Rosetta silent file (secondary structure, phi, psi, omega in degrees, C-alpha in Angstrom):
SEQUENCE: MSSRRYAILGTGALGGFYGARLQKAGLDVHFLLHRDYDWVRHSGLVVESPEGNFSLPQVNAYADVQAMPPCDVVVVALKTTQNHLLPQLLPPLLHEHNWVLVLQNGLGIEPEVAKIVGGDRVMGGLCFICSNKVGPGHIRHLDYSAITLGDYAPNYHPCGITERMQQVKQDFEQANIPIQLSEDLLLARWQKLVWNIPFNGLSVVLDATTTEMMASPPIRTLATELMQEVVAGAKACHKALPDDAIAKMLDNTAKMKPYKTSMKLDYEAGNPLEIEAIFGNPLRLATQAGASLPRMTLLYQQLQFLESRKIVLSVKC
SCORE:     score description
SCORE:     0.000 S_00000001
   1 L     0.000  129.973 -179.171    0.000    0.000    0.000 S_00000001
   2 L   -68.736  142.513  176.798    1.392    3.387   -1.005 S_00000001
   3 L   -98.513    2.295 -178.701    2.135    5.836    1.783 S_00000001
   4 L   -70.909  140.831 -179.832    2.000    8.856   -0.551 S_00000001
   5 E  -106.280  135.298 -175.836   -0.553   11.510    0.329 S_00000001
   6 E  -113.407  137.640  169.151   -2.444   13.322   -2.459 S_00000001
   7 E  -108.938  132.476  179.805   -3.988   16.792   -2.563 S_00000001
   8 E  -111.615  112.815  176.137   -6.686   17.349   -5.205 S_00000001
   9 E   -98.605  103.875 -176.241   -7.168   20.962   -6.301 S_00000001
  10 L   107.950   89.807 -175.238  -10.457   20.985   -8.182 S_00000001
  11 L   -99.551   62.550  179.624  -12.947   18.314   -7.135 S_00000001
  12 L  -107.589 -144.898 -175.190  -15.017   18.290  -10.313 S_00000001
  13 L   -60.561  -33.348 -176.522  -15.639   15.799  -13.089 S_00000001
  14 L   -95.779  -58.981 -179.150  -11.957   14.956  -13.354 S_00000001
  15 H   -62.798  -36.903  178.235  -10.395   15.624   -9.955 S_00000001
  16 H   -64.592  -41.295 -179.575  -13.426   14.260   -8.139 S_00000001
  17 H   -67.087  -54.203 -176.511  -13.333   11.031  -10.116 S_00000001
  18 H   -65.959  -41.297  178.851   -9.604   10.342   -9.865 S_00000001
  19 H   -62.908  -41.429  179.308   -9.354   11.491   -6.262 S_00000001
  20 H   -64.756  -39.770  179.188  -12.308    9.346   -5.217 S_00000001
  21 H   -65.981  -38.493  177.148  -10.833    6.313   -6.963 S_00000001
  22 H   -63.707  -44.320  179.014   -7.501    6.865   -5.201 S_00000001
  23 H   -64.401  -42.827  179.330   -9.215    7.115   -1.804 S_00000001
  24 H   -58.516  -32.767  179.937  -11.340    4.041   -2.522 S_00000001
  25 L   -80.467   -1.173  174.699   -8.108    2.155   -3.250 S_00000001
  26 L   104.379    4.046  178.882   -6.800    3.063    0.198 S_00000001
  27 L   -83.005  158.682 -179.612   -4.643    6.114   -0.491 S_00000001
  28 E   -87.945  109.346 -172.066   -4.659    9.195    1.729 S_00000001
  29 E  -124.184  139.427 -178.858   -6.435   11.899   -0.325 S_00000001
  30 E  -129.304  127.658 -169.790   -7.337   15.498    0.570 S_00000001
  31 E  -110.397  128.646  171.028   -9.793   17.528   -1.520 S_00000001
  32 E   -94.332  129.840 -178.186   -9.961   21.292   -2.008 S_00000001
  33 L  -130.840  164.456  176.629  -13.480   22.492   -2.822 S_00000001
  34 L  -121.896  -89.979 -176.812  -15.294   25.756   -3.375 S_00000001
  35 L   -65.231  -32.153 -175.105  -19.041   25.714   -3.990 S_00000001
  36 L   -90.360    5.952 -170.707  -19.447   22.061   -2.952 S_00000001
  37 H   -57.266  -53.349 -176.545  -17.440   22.317    0.259 S_00000001
  38 H   -60.764  -42.469 -178.987  -20.306   22.194    2.798 S_00000001
  39 H   -62.191  -50.508 -175.371  -22.087   19.423    0.911 S_00000001
  40 H   -69.135  -35.577  178.626  -19.030   17.210    0.517 S_00000001
  41 H   -60.654  -35.792 -178.054  -17.827   17.812    4.069 S_00000001
  42 H   -93.158  -31.582 -170.931  -21.140   16.467    5.384 S_00000001
  43 H  -117.383  -10.922  178.027  -22.158   13.975    2.679 S_00000001
  44 L    80.590 -158.359 -177.200  -18.963   12.900    0.919 S_00000001
  45 E  -119.516  146.430  176.413  -18.601   11.975   -2.750 S_00000001
  46 E  -124.639  131.838  178.395  -20.700    9.793   -5.043 S_00000001
  47 E  -124.351  121.180  169.255  -19.334    8.279   -8.251 S_00000001
  48 E   -97.069  134.399 -176.902  -21.478    6.592  -10.886 S_00000001
  49 L  -157.522  143.621  172.865  -19.408    4.544  -13.307 S_00000001
  50 L   -63.354  -15.765  177.543  -19.773    1.612  -15.701 S_00000001
  51 L   -88.820    3.598  178.855  -16.810    0.198  -13.794 S_00000001
  52 L   124.319  122.941  176.678  -18.907    0.177  -10.602 S_00000001
  53 L   -76.048  147.175  174.693  -20.824    2.796   -8.619 S_00000001
  54 E  -158.059  162.642  176.209  -19.527    3.743   -5.187 S_00000001
  55 E  -132.111  151.353  175.121  -19.794    6.406   -2.527 S_00000001
  56 E  -119.956   94.228 -175.601  -17.348    7.809   -0.010 S_00000001
  57 L   -60.982  -26.791 -179.790  -19.462    9.035    2.935 S_00000001
  58 L  -129.138  125.948  174.847  -16.425   10.658    4.538 S_00000001
  59 L  -133.816  161.340  175.076  -13.653   12.510    2.734 S_00000001
  60 E   -83.522   98.391 -174.581  -10.990   14.989    3.788 S_00000001
  61 E  -110.228  140.041 -177.417  -12.605   18.201    2.507 S_00000001
  62 E  -138.508  145.228  173.090  -11.158   21.715    2.746 S_00000001
  63 L  -102.020   -7.314 -174.574  -12.243   25.176    1.702 S_00000001
  64 L  -141.305  127.064 -179.880   -8.781   26.691    2.304 S_00000001
  65 H   -62.613  -25.824 -179.264   -5.383   25.331    1.236 S_00000001
  66 H   -62.922  -22.986 -178.780   -3.892   26.723    4.445 S_00000001
  67 H   -89.992   -8.748 -176.777   -5.813   24.034    6.342 S_00000001
  68 L   -78.856  147.265  179.765   -4.589   21.140    4.211 S_00000001
  69 L   -78.150  167.072  174.533   -1.806   18.885    5.526 S_00000001
  70 L   -60.121  132.923 -178.583    1.530   18.421    3.726 S_00000001
  71 L  -124.531  149.027 -177.907    0.985   16.207    0.676 S_00000001
  72 L   -78.690  -34.126  179.992    3.455   14.295   -1.479 S_00000001
  73 E  -131.107  121.300  177.003    1.622   14.902   -4.763 S_00000001
  74 E  -101.512  115.254 -176.750   -0.464   18.019   -5.438 S_00000001
  75 E   -97.692  119.063  176.613   -2.855   17.347   -8.319 S_00000001
  76 E   -91.786  105.801 -178.976   -4.038   20.410  -10.252 S_00000001
  77 L  -119.307   20.211  174.200   -7.425   19.409  -11.674 S_00000001
  78 L   -72.631  160.347  166.238   -8.903   22.892  -12.060 S_00000001
  79 L   -67.620  149.067 -178.728  -10.030   24.199  -15.433 S_00000001
  80 H   -62.754  -21.168  177.206   -7.259   26.264  -17.008 S_00000001
  81 H   -68.419  -10.381  177.646   -9.560   29.295  -16.796 S_00000001
  82 H  -105.522    7.712 -175.680   -8.940   29.179  -13.023 S_00000001
  83 H   -67.679  -14.206  174.408   -5.159   29.028  -13.228 S_00000001
  84 H   -64.552  -15.278  178.434   -4.918   32.654  -12.142 S_00000001
  85 H   -83.371  -15.804 -172.314   -5.649   31.244   -8.668 S_00000001
  86 H   -62.721  -34.275  177.318   -2.581   28.985   -8.626 S_00000001
  87 H   -61.118  -22.661  175.926   -0.112   31.609   -7.295 S_00000001
  88 H   -92.866  -31.798 -173.965   -2.261   31.696   -4.151 S_00000001
  89 H   -81.561  -38.088 -170.341   -3.180   27.989   -4.005 S_00000001
  90 L   -80.010  -44.559 -174.677    0.127   26.224   -4.625 S_00000001
  91 H   -54.113  -39.889  179.767    2.772   27.875   -2.384 S_00000001
  92 H   -65.567  -16.892 -177.045    1.114   26.881    0.928 S_00000001
  93 H   -95.643   -1.803 -176.545    1.129   23.240   -0.213 S_00000001
  94 L   -85.116  139.590  166.261    4.816   23.059   -1.063 S_00000001
  95 L  -140.586 -176.047 -163.692    7.408   21.334    1.050 S_00000001
  96 L   -58.765  -36.851 -168.791   10.897   20.138    0.325 S_00000001
  97 L  -121.098   13.970 -176.194   10.206   16.932   -1.575 S_00000001
  98 L   -92.455  169.938 -174.935    6.682   17.074   -3.039 S_00000001
  99 E  -123.663  159.633  175.500    5.544   17.229   -6.673 S_00000001
 100 E  -119.596  118.963  179.869    2.820   19.015   -8.618 S_00000001
 101 E  -104.256  115.508 -176.459    0.896   16.913  -11.157 S_00000001
 102 E   -94.524  108.550  176.745   -0.980   19.038  -13.709 S_00000001
 103 E  -104.899   78.897 -178.108   -4.048   17.214  -15.079 S_00000001
 104 L  -139.610  160.306  178.081   -5.292   19.833  -17.547 S_00000001
 105 L   -88.787  155.944  171.465   -5.935   20.160  -21.263 S_00000001
 106 L   103.856 -169.529  179.538   -3.982   22.286  -23.716 S_00000001
 107 L  -121.598  159.109  174.552   -0.446   23.603  -24.129 S_00000001
 108 L    78.972   16.285 -175.517    1.733   26.024  -22.206 S_00000001
 109 H   -87.129  -50.353 -177.315    0.410   25.033  -18.782 S_00000001
 110 H   -58.158  -40.518  178.136    3.438   23.430  -17.128 S_00000001
 111 H   -59.908  -35.372  178.758    5.747   26.410  -17.791 S_00000001
 112 H   -69.822  -39.740  176.961    3.316   28.689  -15.951 S_00000001
 113 H   -66.273  -37.834 -179.786    3.076   26.274  -13.006 S_00000001
 114 H   -61.796  -32.175  177.638    6.877   25.970  -13.005 S_00000001
 115 H   -63.510  -26.865 -177.502    7.165   29.730  -12.491 S_00000001
 116 H   -87.850  -44.348 -169.490    5.243   29.279   -9.223 S_00000001
 117 H  -112.335  -10.090 -173.931    6.697   26.058   -7.814 S_00000001
 118 L    95.588  133.397 -174.415    9.945   25.478   -9.742 S_00000001
 119 H   -62.799  -26.293 -176.958   10.292   23.311  -12.830 S_00000001
 120 H   -71.100  -11.154  179.447   11.870   20.403  -10.967 S_00000001
 121 H   -92.696  -14.168 -160.615    8.576   19.743   -9.151 S_00000001
 122 E   -94.265  135.029  170.737    6.275   19.648  -12.189 S_00000001
 123 E  -126.415  158.825  178.768    4.722   16.668  -13.951 S_00000001
 124 E  -128.262  147.088  178.617    1.959   16.692  -16.572 S_00000001
 125 E  -136.556  140.006  177.182   -0.907   14.317  -17.280 S_00000001
 126 E  -110.873  122.159 -173.605   -3.353   13.992  -20.179 S_00000001
 127 E  -101.365  121.974  176.049   -6.682   12.457  -19.205 S_00000001
 128 E  -102.671   90.302 -170.114   -8.647   10.401  -21.718 S_00000001
 129 E  -150.321  143.494  170.055  -11.950   10.284  -19.876 S_00000001
 130 E  -109.817  106.447 -174.864  -15.659   10.972  -20.365 S_00000001
 131 E  -151.518  140.707  178.636  -16.880   12.275  -17.020 S_00000001
 132 E  -132.428  148.180  169.165  -19.276   14.989  -15.840 S_00000001
 133 E   -90.431  120.335 -173.095  -20.140   16.533  -12.497 S_00000001
 134 E  -108.214   -3.548  178.109  -23.935   16.257  -12.265 S_00000001
 135 E  -176.512  174.643  178.984  -24.513   17.645   -8.771 S_00000001
 136 L   -56.448  121.145  178.490  -22.701   18.647   -5.569 S_00000001
 137 L    64.003   19.249 -173.384  -20.144   15.949   -4.877 S_00000001
 138 E  -123.943  112.091 -177.373  -21.747   13.759   -7.576 S_00000001
 139 E  -109.593  130.626  175.439  -19.588   12.530  -10.479 S_00000001
 140 E  -111.744  106.036  178.409  -20.994   10.588  -13.436 S_00000001
 141 E   -90.898  125.168 -174.648  -18.227    8.688  -15.225 S_00000001
 142 E  -101.961  -39.845 -171.628  -19.355    7.507  -18.663 S_00000001
 143 E  -166.934  154.307  175.210  -16.365    5.998  -20.436 S_00000001
 144 E    55.636  160.083  176.409  -12.574    5.705  -20.507 S_00000001
 145 E  -163.440    4.875 -171.661  -10.279    6.779  -17.659 S_00000001
 146 E   -69.623  151.865  176.638   -6.702    6.424  -18.897 S_00000001
 147 E  -125.272  136.512  167.835   -3.964    8.972  -18.201 S_00000001
 148 E  -102.487  124.051 -171.119   -0.790    9.624  -20.166 S_00000001
 149 E  -115.181  135.223  176.659    1.858   10.869  -17.748 S_00000001
 150 E  -141.621  153.242  176.265    5.069   12.736  -18.498 S_00000001
 151 E   -89.123  154.460 -176.868    7.726   14.601  -16.558 S_00000001
 152 L  -109.374  140.652  169.623    8.404   18.261  -17.283 S_00000001
 153 L  -136.156  156.728 -179.285   11.690   20.031  -17.994 S_00000001
 154 H   -50.224  139.510 -177.526   12.233   23.625  -19.204 S_00000001
 155 H    61.913   23.089  178.291   11.189   24.116  -22.842 S_00000001
 156 H    56.263   35.164  175.914    9.474   20.727  -22.667 S_00000001
 157 L   -62.804  130.944 -179.429   12.775   18.922  -23.134 S_00000001
 158 L   -56.638  134.854 -173.545   12.013   15.154  -23.181 S_00000001
 159 L  -105.915  -10.314 -172.537   12.750   13.663  -19.759 S_00000001
 160 L    75.573 -165.502  179.591   12.456    9.944  -20.378 S_00000001
 161 L   -98.149  113.612 -175.935   10.771    7.716  -17.786 S_00000001
 162 L   -96.836  164.640 -179.794   11.614    8.962  -14.299 S_00000001
 163 H   -63.102  -40.516 -178.234   11.364    7.225  -10.949 S_00000001
 164 H   -69.518  -30.317  173.123    8.629    9.542   -9.705 S_00000001
 165 H   -61.104  -42.075  178.882    6.554    8.822  -12.827 S_00000001
 166 H   -63.086  -36.288 -179.489    6.787    5.129  -11.932 S_00000001
 167 H   -68.763  -43.921  177.789    5.657    5.882   -8.380 S_00000001
 168 H   -65.034  -40.306  176.785    2.608    7.863   -9.484 S_00000001
 169 H   -56.396  -44.634 -179.778    1.803    5.138  -12.031 S_00000001
 170 H   -59.917  -42.881 -179.245    1.880    2.574   -9.228 S_00000001
 171 H   -65.368  -45.618 -177.886   -0.587    4.599   -7.134 S_00000001
 172 H   -69.904  -35.217  177.053   -3.056    5.164   -9.960 S_00000001
 173 H   -68.774  -29.012  173.241   -2.890    1.549  -11.098 S_00000001
 174 H   -60.134  -29.867  178.282   -3.652    0.565   -7.502 S_00000001
 175 L   -93.513   14.813  179.456   -6.915    2.467   -8.112 S_00000001
 176 L    60.410   36.048  175.114   -7.458    0.588  -11.421 S_00000001
 177 L  -106.820  116.738 -178.841   -6.713    3.693  -13.491 S_00000001
 178 L   -64.355  134.652 -179.656   -4.707    2.837  -16.634 S_00000001
 179 E  -127.617  127.972  171.813   -1.484    4.858  -16.887 S_00000001
 180 E  -111.615  131.941 -179.699    0.763    5.214  -19.910 S_00000001
 181 E   -95.470  133.809 -179.684    4.162    6.800  -19.357 S_00000001
 182 E  -115.335  135.130  176.349    5.516    9.164  -22.000 S_00000001
 183 L   -76.570  -14.227 -173.294    9.159   10.111  -22.442 S_00000001
 184 L  -135.186   99.025 -175.595    8.069   13.351  -24.159 S_00000001
 185 H   -64.536  -39.653 -179.347    5.359   15.397  -22.444 S_00000001
 186 H   -64.952  -40.023  175.881    5.026   17.961  -25.240 S_00000001
 187 H   -60.577  -42.869  179.513    4.486   15.202  -27.800 S_00000001
 188 H   -63.962  -37.074  179.446    1.802   13.699  -25.555 S_00000001
 189 H   -67.333  -41.540  175.901    0.068   17.078  -25.242 S_00000001
 190 H   -61.605  -38.997 -179.184   -0.036   17.507  -29.023 S_00000001
 191 H   -64.484  -38.303  177.765   -1.451   14.006  -29.331 S_00000001
 192 H   -67.351  -33.527  179.215   -4.279   14.819  -26.916 S_00000001
 193 H   -65.043  -22.286  176.295   -5.051   17.973  -28.917 S_00000001
 194 H   -56.613  -32.659  175.839   -5.807   15.762  -31.914 S_00000001
 195 H   -92.494  -46.399 -171.401   -9.076   15.007  -30.101 S_00000001
 196 H   -61.339  -42.003 -174.801   -9.592   18.126  -27.990 S_00000001
 197 H   -65.600  -52.778 -179.532   -9.396   20.706  -30.754 S_00000001
 198 H   -68.148  -46.465 -168.836  -11.999   19.285  -33.154 S_00000001
 199 H   -82.311  -36.450  173.356  -14.474   17.805  -30.711 S_00000001
 200 H   -65.605  -47.503 -177.086  -14.406   20.401  -27.929 S_00000001
 201 H   -65.982  -50.013 -177.628  -14.550   23.257  -30.419 S_00000001
 202 H   -66.766  -30.979  179.973  -17.129   21.820  -32.811 S_00000001
 203 H   -61.825  -33.429  178.513  -19.374   20.667  -29.955 S_00000001
 204 H   -78.708  -49.404 -176.184  -19.823   24.318  -28.944 S_00000001
 205 H   -63.958  -37.658 -176.401  -20.070   25.830  -32.421 S_00000001
 206 H   -96.902   -6.695 -177.046  -22.470   23.129  -33.675 S_00000001
 207 L    53.811   58.011 -172.988  -24.335   22.538  -30.390 S_00000001
 208 L  -141.185  152.184  172.708  -23.767   18.798  -30.776 S_00000001
 209 L   -84.470  170.245  177.511  -22.672   15.716  -28.861 S_00000001
 210 H   -61.037  -38.941 -179.710  -19.843   13.469  -30.033 S_00000001
 211 H   -63.007  -43.806  179.115  -22.396   10.927  -31.279 S_00000001
 212 H   -63.694  -40.368 -179.850  -24.222   13.527  -33.368 S_00000001
 213 H   -67.579  -43.336 -178.641  -20.981   14.782  -34.882 S_00000001
 214 H   -69.223  -23.766  179.662  -19.691   11.308  -35.735 S_00000001
 215 L   -79.642  -10.273 -178.943  -23.045   10.405  -37.338 S_00000001
 216 L  -101.738  112.392  179.543  -22.718   13.298  -39.816 S_00000001
 217 H   -54.866  -42.867  179.152  -20.375   12.526  -42.756 S_00000001
 218 H   -63.557  -39.139 -178.448  -19.634   16.232  -43.431 S_00000001
 219 H   -75.006  -34.907  174.704  -18.800   16.916  -39.769 S_00000001
 220 H   -62.316  -39.255  176.841  -16.752   13.747  -39.467 S_00000001
 221 H   -64.335  -43.244  178.813  -14.805   14.952  -42.499 S_00000001
 222 H   -63.035  -42.563  177.884  -14.351   18.394  -40.926 S_00000001
 223 H   -60.796  -40.211  178.678  -13.179   16.818  -37.664 S_00000001
 224 H   -63.714  -41.650  179.066  -10.681   14.734  -39.622 S_00000001
 225 H   -65.440  -37.597  175.588   -9.379   17.819  -41.420 S_00000001
 226 H   -64.855  -40.816  176.726   -8.954   19.612  -38.099 S_00000001
 227 H   -60.620  -41.288  178.659   -7.072   16.604  -36.756 S_00000001
 228 H   -62.106  -35.674  177.017   -4.785   16.718  -39.777 S_00000001
 229 H   -68.996  -36.398  176.905   -4.019   20.354  -39.003 S_00000001
 230 H   -62.649  -44.203  177.956   -3.161   19.468  -35.414 S_00000001
 231 H   -59.683  -41.279  178.475   -0.753   16.818  -36.698 S_00000001
 232 H   -65.744  -39.348  177.301    0.744   19.439  -39.056 S_00000001
 233 H   -62.646  -42.693  177.829    1.078   21.913  -36.183 S_00000001
 234 H   -62.992  -41.980 -179.558    2.882   19.331  -34.071 S_00000001
 235 H   -62.260  -39.764  178.081    5.192   18.500  -36.971 S_00000001
 236 H   -61.383  -28.438  178.576    6.082   22.181  -37.394 S_00000001
 237 L   -93.703   16.716  175.253    7.114   22.102  -33.726 S_00000001
 238 L    67.089   32.758  175.298    9.289   19.033  -34.406 S_00000001
 239 L  -122.149  108.227 -176.976    6.852   16.608  -32.786 S_00000001
 240 L   -92.671  114.041  178.800    5.919   13.718  -35.073 S_00000001
 241 L   -80.308  155.682  179.527    2.676   12.040  -34.049 S_00000001
 242 L   -58.062  148.472 -178.288    2.082    8.352  -34.835 S_00000001
 243 L   -60.444  -29.232 -177.179    0.737    7.637  -38.315 S_00000001
 244 L   -97.048   12.200 -175.788   -2.389    6.041  -36.856 S_00000001
 245 H   -58.339  -46.008 -177.052   -3.144    8.832  -34.343 S_00000001
 246 H   -67.517  -46.721 -178.600   -6.132   10.204  -36.276 S_00000001
 247 H   -59.648  -41.146  179.685   -7.624    6.810  -37.094 S_00000001
 248 H   -65.828  -42.430 -179.963   -7.405    5.718  -33.438 S_00000001
 249 H   -63.631  -43.205  179.046   -9.026    8.942  -32.177 S_00000001
 250 H   -64.357  -42.080  179.585  -11.884    8.645  -34.667 S_00000001
 251 H   -63.748  -44.945  178.759  -12.408    4.997  -33.808 S_00000001
 252 H   -63.000  -38.373 -179.364  -12.450    5.690  -30.060 S_00000001
 253 H   -68.637  -38.846  178.378  -14.882    8.574  -30.556 S_00000001
 254 H   -63.728  -29.271 -178.938  -17.218    6.442  -32.677 S_00000001
 255 H   -87.365   -9.855 -178.355  -17.308    3.870  -29.861 S_00000001
 256 L   -63.614  149.527  166.026  -18.005    6.452  -27.138 S_00000001
 257 L   -68.204  153.405  179.973  -21.289    6.601  -25.363 S_00000001
 258 L   -49.765  126.645 -168.807  -23.185    9.820  -26.279 S_00000001
 259 L  -141.397  128.935  169.447  -21.092   12.521  -24.640 S_00000001
 260 L   -89.367  125.097 -178.857  -21.256   16.275  -24.188 S_00000001
 261 L   -64.853  161.326  179.265  -17.710   17.596  -24.101 S_00000001
 262 H   -62.187  -35.121 -179.657  -16.498   19.573  -21.107 S_00000001
 263 H   -69.060  -37.334  177.471  -16.321   22.719  -23.251 S_00000001
 264 H   -66.261  -42.275  177.969  -19.928   22.327  -24.365 S_00000001
 265 H   -62.695  -40.543  177.228  -21.068   21.838  -20.768 S_00000001
 266 H   -63.218  -41.636 -179.568  -19.133   24.944  -19.731 S_00000001
 267 H   -63.857  -44.272 -179.941  -20.713   26.940  -22.554 S_00000001
 268 H   -64.740  -32.473 -179.318  -24.216   25.797  -21.609 S_00000001
 269 H   -84.795   -4.099 -177.742  -23.558   26.671  -17.960 S_00000001
 270 L    77.523   16.394  179.614  -22.216   30.119  -18.839 S_00000001
 271 L   -84.266  156.516  175.258  -18.739   29.250  -17.518 S_00000001
 272 L   -59.422  145.612 -179.509  -15.522   30.570  -19.095 S_00000001
 273 L   -97.730  147.743 -179.483  -14.197   28.371  -21.904 S_00000001
 274 L   -82.272   55.468 -173.248  -10.668   26.958  -22.045 S_00000001
 275 H   -71.923  -44.031 -174.511  -10.076   28.617  -25.417 S_00000001
 276 H   -69.228  -45.051 -177.789   -6.539   29.875  -24.911 S_00000001
 277 H   -65.252  -39.610 -173.966   -5.025   26.692  -23.469 S_00000001
 278 H   -89.372  -32.634 -176.493   -6.634   24.390  -26.040 S_00000001
 279 H  -114.299  -54.016 -172.970   -6.679   26.638  -29.129 S_00000001
 280 H   -62.060  -49.033 -177.359   -4.756   29.885  -28.696 S_00000001
 281 H   -64.256  -47.405  177.153   -1.505   28.495  -27.289 S_00000001
 282 H   -62.305  -39.562  179.270   -1.119   25.653  -29.832 S_00000001
 283 H   -62.033  -45.773 -179.398   -2.012   27.987  -32.706 S_00000001
 284 H   -63.514  -42.856 -178.759    0.552   30.579  -31.662 S_00000001
 285 H   -64.110  -43.587 -176.468    3.254   27.966  -31.162 S_00000001
 286 H   -73.691  -40.914 -178.840    2.590   26.259  -34.514 S_00000001
 287 H   -69.253  -34.798  174.831    2.165   29.396  -36.607 S_00000001
 288 H   -63.677  -26.214  178.424    5.382   30.863  -35.183 S_00000001
 289 L   -88.170    1.356  174.589    7.024   27.646  -36.384 S_00000001
 290 L   102.965    4.556 -178.732    5.656   28.225  -39.888 S_00000001
 291 L   -79.840  147.225  173.247    2.501   26.090  -39.961 S_00000001
 292 L  -109.599  116.522 -172.446   -0.638   27.209  -41.831 S_00000001
 293 L  -129.578   71.455 -172.513   -3.743   26.101  -39.896 S_00000001
 294 H   -66.487  -38.461 -178.218   -6.803   27.797  -41.458 S_00000001
 295 H   -71.091  -41.726  176.014   -9.503   25.532  -40.014 S_00000001
 296 H   -61.788  -40.794  179.733   -8.087   25.682  -36.503 S_00000001
 297 H   -63.513  -43.943  179.075   -7.815   29.456  -36.815 S_00000001
 298 H   -62.126  -44.957 -179.928  -11.431   29.759  -37.954 S_00000001
 299 H   -63.392  -40.696  176.633  -12.675   27.569  -35.104 S_00000001
 300 H   -59.978  -44.438 -179.899  -10.616   29.595  -32.609 S_00000001
 301 H   -65.974  -39.336  178.506  -12.133   32.835  -33.945 S_00000001
 302 H   -63.700  -42.740  179.689  -15.670   31.424  -33.748 S_00000001
 303 H   -66.891  -37.959  175.963  -15.161   30.375  -30.144 S_00000001
 304 H   -60.481  -41.941  179.288  -13.731   33.786  -29.275 S_00000001
 305 H   -64.137  -47.183 -179.394  -16.842   35.410  -30.735 S_00000001
 306 H   -61.918  -39.170  178.252  -19.223   33.123  -28.847 S_00000001
 307 H   -65.529  -44.037 -178.852  -17.319   33.732  -25.612 S_00000001
 308 H   -67.109  -37.900  178.491  -17.342   37.513  -26.079 S_00000001
 309 H   -66.139  -38.581  178.148  -21.047   37.528  -26.925 S_00000001
 310 H   -61.942  -40.245  179.362  -21.784   35.456  -23.821 S_00000001
 311 H   -66.067  -43.547 -179.916  -19.895   38.003  -21.692 S_00000001
 312 H   -62.785  -42.881 -179.574  -21.774   40.932  -23.272 S_00000001
 313 H   -64.917  -38.957 -179.972  -25.137   39.242  -22.704 S_00000001
 314 H   -66.458  -36.395  177.684  -24.311   38.494  -19.064 S_00000001
 315 H   -65.622  -42.655  179.167  -23.356   42.135  -18.487 S_00000001
 316 H   -63.480  -37.855  179.497  -26.631   43.314  -20.040 S_00000001
 317 L   -67.759    0.000    0.000  -28.619   40.930  -17.861 S_00000001
């Protein structure tokens, strides 16, 4: 049994699911919450999953990082739109030998976290999961749960497979969460964008689930073309994705249960969208390297417009 203690910053669809699974497997887990704090402190967490429903009537819940105990691994599971909070949240949780595991979508995240905690502490993870928060402390896991884990070095220099990656892998596998270790974190992030860019973006612009998009030949073609641009963007940045990356992503998406992407759910709820991390940062990096990505650029511009209109409407209301 692992003796490592985990802090979960962001107990939503992702952090709530993984943190609950770690606690269920016997690890010592501590959850930071905001709106759900009172509910979870009194009632715990509930997880619905095709892999088995379970509840945790008692969890270590906190509304303030200052009250949390020293933890060996600090998991950042917030949306990237909340990363402006990290300079206040992370420093109180640091001690001499702990690590920060960033479980977020997009590019350019680890360098910003490294500015706060130091690059030698930072690891990154890409989550391939269909999961939604459906109520206070209530997570509905629909499909998939795997994580690709990589270590971070300045300028995303490939780190190989490190000892601490193996330790985190051991803990998550104890909780029956599949873990793949990557020697190159930046390559892994580009590979995840092959799915995130077309399906998160199009789900908002088209007001559609993954099933609806995959059932439409024109939209499936558009998604494929967007994926090809992501591959081209990665190549411009000297990251060659596997030849079968697009085919595998399309196949996995076709097999998914009907799923509203996290970006679509955020849009419907009036929450800020993760546009810059998922679209803006990769576009800037790839275009500076000489790539031409017209479809990605158009989708980015459409999402910017929808976000700005949503802000204007909320102000008027």
